[in-house]
N, C-alpha and C positions, 0 to 999 in steps of 0.2 A: 808747600807741602801741607801746611795747616789747612789750607783751603780744600785740598783733596781729601783730607781726613774728615773735615766738617761735612763735605758733600757726601762722602761714604756713609758717615753716621746718619745724616739726614735721609739718605736712600734706604738704609736698613730700617730706620724707624718707620718710614712710609710703607715699606714692604710688610713689616709685621702688623701694622695697622690694617692693611688690606686683608691679611689672613684672619685676624680677629673679626673683622667686619663680615667676612664671608661665612663665618660659622654661626653668626646670629642672624636672625631674619624674621620676616613677617610671613605667616601662612598666606597662600594665594586664596582669594575668595572662591568658594565653591569646592575646593579640594580639601579632603580630610587630611589632617596631619598635625604635627606639633613641631615646635622649634626645639633646638637642642638646649637652649638656655645654659650653655656651657657644659652640659653633661657628656657630650661626645657622641650622642646617638639621637635618632629621631624616627618618625614613622610617617607614612603617607597611605592614602587609599585612592582607589579609582573604581569606576563602575564598568563592568563588562556586560555588554548586551549581546545576546544571541538571537538572531531573527530566524525563525524556522518557517520555511515556506510550506504551504499546504500542497502536498504532492501525492498523486495517485497513479498507479500503473497496474495494468492487468495484461497478461500474455497467455493466450490459449495456443498450445503448440501443434495441435493436429485435429483432423476431423474425426467424427465417430460414426459408427455404423451398427445398427441392430439387425440381426437376421432372424426372421421367422421362417425357418427352413423345414420344420417337421411338426408333427402333432404335439410332441412334447413341448416345443416352444409355445404353441398356442395354449396348451393346458396349464403350463407352469409359469408362463411369462418368459420374457427374454431381456437380456442386458447387452449393452454395447461394450466395445473395448474400453479400457480405462484411458482417458486422456489427461494431460497435465495442464495445470493452470498455475501461474506464478503471480504473486501479488506483492506490491510495494505500496505502503501508505504511511504518511507521516503523522496520522492521527486515526482515531476510530473511524470505521467505514462500513459500508454495506455494498454487496454485489447483487445486482439484479440481472435476470436473463429474460430476454424478450424474443418471442418467435416472430418471424416476418409476416405471418398470416394465421388466421384461425384454423385453416385446413392445410394439410400437406399438399404439395404439388406433385404431379405424377408425370412419369415419362411416357405414359400412354396417351396418344393423341385424342382418343375418344373416351377418356376416363370420365366416369360419372362423378358423383360426390366422393371425395376422398375423406379419410378419417380426420377428426379434429386433432390438433397437436396436443391438447391437454390430456390425451390418452397416454402421454409419456411423462415420466417423472425424472427430474434431474437430481442426481445423488452427488453431493459434494462432501468431501472429508479432507482433513489435513493428511498429507502424505504419510503413510505408515500407521494411520489411526483409523482404520476402516470400521472400528466398532462405534465411532461417534460420527454418524452420517446424517447430514441434513437432506431431507427429501422434499422437493418442491415440484408441483405440477408445472409443466411448460405452458405458458400462456402468451398472449399478445399484450398483456397488461403489465409486464415487467415484474414478475414474482421475485422476492428476495430469496436468494439461494445461500447466502452467507452474510453474517453480521459479526463485527468485532468492535469492542469498546476501545481497543488500543491499536496502534500502528503495527506494521509488519515490515521486515527487511527481506524482501524477495522470498517470502514463504511459499512453499510448494503445496499444492492441493491436488487430489485426485478427483476427476469429474467423470461420471458415468451416467448413461441414460438407460431407463428401465421402463419396459411396458409390462405392468403387472398382469397377472393371469386374468383378473377381472376386466381388463381393458383390451385384451387381444381380439375379442369378438368384433371390435370396430374395424379390424383389418381383414376380415373374412371376405369382403367384396373387392379386395385389392390384389388378389392372386396374380402373379406374373408381372407386377408393376414395381418400379423403384420409386419410392416416395421420399421427398426431401422437404426440409424447411431450413431457413437460415436463422441461427440463434445469435443474438447480439448480447454480449455481457458488458455491463456498465458498472464502474466503481465510483462511488460518491462518498463524501464525508457524512458522518452521523450528525 
């Protein structure tokens, strides 16, 4: 019986020694923190890293068409229907527009020289903010149509094409034709 009591006392002593030992310690190298030193509290720190990828996306949802249907369109200029552009960028960006050729192509088989694409301006504005419009002539050189110092989360833009009255004369030799060009929009980081 004495042996059992001694073993029990020895086991209890060893158990409490482990608990005391578990509460005091040495900080791990490289980790911020403090030991409890018997106070019953401690602290620690870690570093959180967020890796942000450089992402860009641009979506144009429809084609546009300008009609020069009557004298008034030639005298006052004409605009296309408004199309939509959606932009996502994880940092500041710029959007360029590039025409596929210097001149429009024609559906007429024996069309002579067709108008230059730079007779058309691209009008870009944030959706619902038509008072703040960026106007850029269409070129094959990739003109900047919009620029932002910060990123966007699927921001909506209105895009419209305009032949100013001063440029409609270039289309007076194209009566009865359908003229086209392909415009490629590119988004890149600033």
